[in-house]
Phi, psi and omega in degrees: 000129182277172184298323182297319180292322179298317180297320180296326179286324185276336186303315178300324179294319180294319179296321179295322180295319180293325180294323183282344184266120181265151178282147177287136178290347181281121178291135178293323182295320184265006187300320184296313183286325183291331184268000178290124181299137178280127182260175176300324178296318179299318179294321178296316178300316180299318184280326190258338182239306186293309183295309184285332185245356180059045181240128173276134179250127179243110178239343174279156184293129174228132184297333181271358182257008179292139182281349183090356177270170190277325195253010181285150179206159178298149181281158171287126184304333183300332184259354186297312182297318182298319183284326177291325175300316181296317179298316180298310186284324190261350174244289187300311183287338175294315179295335183274002179301146187301324182276003181240254182278331181088175186303325188262005186299321187282350184302117180079357185254343181289157176296150180283333184212142175239125175258139178243138180228149184286322187254195183279163179254082186257130182269187186293343178262007180080014181262130178275126183257158180276340184220176175256107184297342182281345182263163175276162178298346179282356178239136181242140176247136175243119182254176177060031182296320188296326182255016180288136175223119185297336180266005181260118184301316182293318179295319179293322179298314180299317180298308186288331173299316181292313183296315180293325176299311183291323179291327176297321177294324178295316179297321180292332175287322183287316177235102188292150173250169180284091186297320181297318180294318180291317182297328182297339183290311183230023186302331181286352185257345186292136186267329183071000181209153177273355184305315179290346184267345186299315182293310179300325181282345184296341181271351183274129183252307181278158183303319183290330176289320186286313185261355189274186176298133188232132179303318180303316179288317182304318183288357177240015173090015180236160173278316189229171181288322182293339179297339179297335194293318185194170176296323179296317177294317181300313180300312181293326181290328177297317178291312183297315180295323179296317185283353180238009181233148176288153178307321179294324179295320176293321178296320178295324178296318178295322178295320177299318178298323185282340185273117182291150168294157179235143178273123183288343181276113182294339182264010183289164181295126179303334180294333178295315179294324177297323177294319177300318180297318179295319180296319179293319179299318181291318179299316179296317179301318182290315184293323178289318181296320181289323177297316180295321179299312182292320178299319179294319178299313181299320183286312186281321186270326184246353179060040178232132175279115186297322180293322177292320176297322178300310181298317179295317180299312181297318180296317180292320178297312181297317179295321180296317179297316180298320181295332184252004178290140181258000000 
C-alpha cells in the first residue's frame, strides 16, 4: 500500500478526532494574569480606586509596563495601599472639594491607568523625572513606592510633586489650552533633553532640593528644573509647584527671577551688568506671564481658582503628614 492510500484511510479518523476536541475558553495570552490569586490588596484597590475613580492599578510586574528606564522595579506590596491612599486623598479628593471642583469634577478626567514602581525614575542622563515621557497623559506612574512614608515631609513632597504634575497633564489633555500662546512666552528656552540639567541637579540631595523651586530655574523664567524640558512640562510644573509650595515661596521665586546677577569685579565692563539686568527683567516677565496664563486657564476652562486650590492642597498635605507622623 503506498503512502497516498494510507493518508486517505487515516484522514477521516483525524478529522473526527479534531471535531470531538473542544477549545479551552481560557485565553493563553491572558492565562498568567487571570490565574493570579486575588489578594486583600487587590480587593481594596478594586473597591477604593478602580470602582469610584474608574482607574486600573498595575503594581505587579508586566513586561509591557516597563518605563524604559534602568532602575525601575516592581513595588513591595506592603506600601502600595499607603501610597494609593495618599494619591486618592491629596490629589483626587482635593479637586473634589465643594469649594473647588465639586463631586462631579473628576468624571472623565482621572487617568485610565496607574502604574506603580518600587524605585526612582532615572533617565539615561542620570536625571530623575516626575513622569514617564513615553506614556500618554491618560496613564500615571508612581515611583519611589518602596521608601514612601506618609509621615515623612520629603517623601510626601516627592510623591505629590509627581502626582500633581501628571494630573495637570491629564487635565490639559482633557481641556486643551492655547499651546502656541503659552509656548511663545519661553519657547526659546526649552531644552528637549535632560542633558543640560544633569550638572545643576547633581548638587541636590534631598527631595525638596531636587524637585523644588530652584534659583537656577527661576533666573531663567521657570519655577523648577523639569520645566526646562518642554512647554507641556512647563505648564504642568506651574500647577504642580503651585499646589506644593507656599504663596511666599512662589513670591520668592519670582523675586529671584527679578534680581539681576552682579559682577563682583568693580572694574568690569558696565555693559555686562546691563546684560544681567536685561536677563533678570526678561526672566521675571516670563515667570509672571506663565503663572497668570495658567491661573486664567484653571479659572475659565476648569472653573477652579488656582490660588484657592493651592491653599486647600497645602492644608490637606500638612494635615495628612501630621496624622501619619510617628
